[in-house]
N, C-alpha and C positions, 0 to 999 in steps of 0.2 A: 416150457411147462405151464399148463393150466392150473391155477390155484383158486383161491378165496376169491368171493365177489368184491369187485374194485368199485362198481358203479351198481345203484340199484334204482330204478324208477318204478313207482308204486302208485299205480292208479291216478295217473296224472291227466288233467283235463286243460285245455287253454279254449276260452272264448273272449272274443272281442265285443265289447259293446260300445254303442254310441247313442244318442238322443232317439234315433229311429229303428235301430235294429239290434240284434245280437246275432254273433255269427261263432259257432263252435267249430274250431279247426281240428282240435285233438281230443279224443273220446275215451276216457279210460284206457290208458296205455301203460303197459307194465311191462319190464324185462329187467334183466340184469346182464351185466358183463364181468367175467372173472379175470383175473391177471393172468396175462397170456395169451388173451384172445384178440382177433381182429374181426370185427362184426360190422356189417354193412346194413344201412338203412335204405330199403328201396319202396318205391310206391308212385302212384301217378303225380304229374305236375300239379302243384297246389294242394297236396295232401297233408302238408305240415312238417315234413322232413326237417327242413332247415329251421324251423320254429322249435321243433322239438331238441335238436342240436344245441341251440342258444339258449335253451332252458337248462341244458345239461350242463353246460360251462358258465350259467349263471349271469348271462346277458339279459335275460328276461324271467319272469316267475311266472309259474303255473297258476291257473285259477283255482285248481282243486289238486290234491294229490302233493306227494312229497318225492324228492329225489335225493339219494344219498350217496356222497363220494367218500371213500375211504372211512365208512361209518358215521360220517358227519352230514347233516343235512344242508343241501345246498341253498344258500340265500343270497349268494352274489359270486363273484370270481373270487376261486379258490387256488390256492397253490398247488403246485404238480398237476395241473391240468392247463392244456392250451389249444387253441384252435387254428386252423388254416383256413382261409377264406377262398372262395371260387375266384373273386375278382382281384387277388393279390393284395390289395389294400396297401400298398407302399406309397410312403410320403416321397413326391417327386422331388422336393427339395433335399432330401438326403442321399448319402451315398449308400450303397450296399452295407457297409460297416454301420453307418448311422441307422438304417432302417433295422438291421438285425438287432442291434443293441438296444433299441426304442424301449422295449419293455423293461430292461434292466435297468435303464436310465431311470424310468418311473418308479421303479422300486428303491430308487437310493443309492443303487450299488457305485462304487467309486469307478471313475473312468479307466483305470487301469485293469480294474477287475473284470469289467463289463467288455472291454476289448479283447481281453484274453478269451472270454468265454465265447464271444461273437467269433472271433477267428477260429476256434475249435469248430464251431458248427459251420461256419462259411466253408471251411476245409472238408467238413463231413459230405456236404451236398455238392461237392465238386466247383466251387466258386473261387478256389484260391487263386488269387491276383486280380480279382475283379473286386476288391474291398473298397476301392475309390471311385468305382463307376457309379452313375446315377442311374435311375430306371429307365430313363428314354433311351439309354445306351444298351439295354437288355433285350433280348429274346423274352417270348412268353413264358418259355420253359425255365429260363435264368430267372424270371421275376417270381415264378411259382417256387423255385429253389430258395430265394430269398425268404419268402414266405414261410417255408418249411423250417430254415434254419432260424428265423426269428421266434417260431414256437419251440423248437428244441432248445433255444436259450433259456427257457423257463423250466428246461429239465423236468418234463411231465411225466408222471406215470401213465396218464391217459391223455392220447392225442387225438383231439377231434378234427374231422376234416369235411369241409362243406363243398362239395362235388369240385375237388382240387384240380381234376384234369380236364374240366368240360371246355375250357376257354383255349386249349392247346390243339394243335394239330395230332393225327392219330399216330406218327412216329415218336414224337415228342411223348405224348400222352403214356404211351407205352413203355418209354424208357422209364418215365417218372414212377410209374406203379411199379416196376421191378425194384428202381430205388429205395421208394418207400418201403416195400417190403424187406430188404436187405437193412435197412435203417432199425424196422421194428425186430428184427431177428438178431440185430446186434447186441449182444450182451453186455457189452461196455457201455451201453447207452441207458438213460434212465426209463424209457419209454417201455411199459409193459403191455399196453393195450392200445387198439386203435378203434375208434367209432367213426366210420365214413358214411355221408350221405352220397348217393349216386342215383343217377337215371339210368345207368347202365348195367342191364342184368348180368352180360357177358362179364364185366368189369367186377361186378360183386363176387360172381362165382369165381374169376380169378385170383381174387385177392382174400375173400373172407373165411373164416372158420364157420361163422354162422351168418345167416342173411335173415333180417327181420322184414317181413313184408307189410307195408300199410295199405289200407283200403283208401279208397276216394273219401275226400272231405264229406264229414267229420271224421278222420283217420281213426281205424282201430288197426289193432294187430291181427291180421289174418294168418300168419303163421310165422313161426320161427324154425327157419330149414337150416341143419347143420351140412356144412359142405366136407364129407369124409372123402377128401381127394388128396393124393400126395403131391408134396411141393417139390421142384417146380412144377406148375400146372401147364397143360398144353390144350388150349382152345380148340383144337381139333379132335381131341381124344372122344370117344362114344360116351365116356363117362361123364366128361364134362358137358357135353351136350344133353344128356339125360337129366342133370341138375338144372341146367340153363331152362330147358323146356318146362320143368316142374315150377320154375318161378314164373315164367310166362304164363301157365296154364292158371296160376292163382291171380293174375292181374287182368287177363284179357279173356 
């Protein structure tokens, strides 16, 4: 069920400057995400989608404008929000258990408590039995499952994902898309909303309630498209194709 605003992005700009030039990446970006929504950001390569996602989670700051999460201004990394990276970002010297529990260790949570919580989410992503495996022993899909489990241990209400399936083969990527949707819809988990960056328009239509379409740099919001299709979605349906064509027409 969709409820009150969980995230608000208000007139956000991002400009990088050095001694010789100034480069504006994001130009007056505004949108909100309600509790219960799955929202995708799409746009051309280099349009600032990942920059915007990193601002949402507090890893970098906007040049102008404000971002509010659960009514509080985002000025740094906040509780109840987590990010999954495209590149897996696993520590090669740590086991699956060590990687999944890493954020909990940084928060000072006791070893028994963090291992219990990590085990819960390792099981949720289908890696039960691989707790002592190292990243070099895992497939790409398994590595991304570790990244998802690590984010879930933060028990976020808002889960941010930066092109989480782009490094995977088509079969594995589709399986993980469906698994992420199942996790989002699982009422026993804390995740209420998802904000995902993707280059794949079909992927966005398959997963999202809304698709925010960004222009070329400096990025502005071209459209906020609601995807009123029943779940589970069939990529071969005519209605699916119509929404996909609408997004393509905005970008090309």
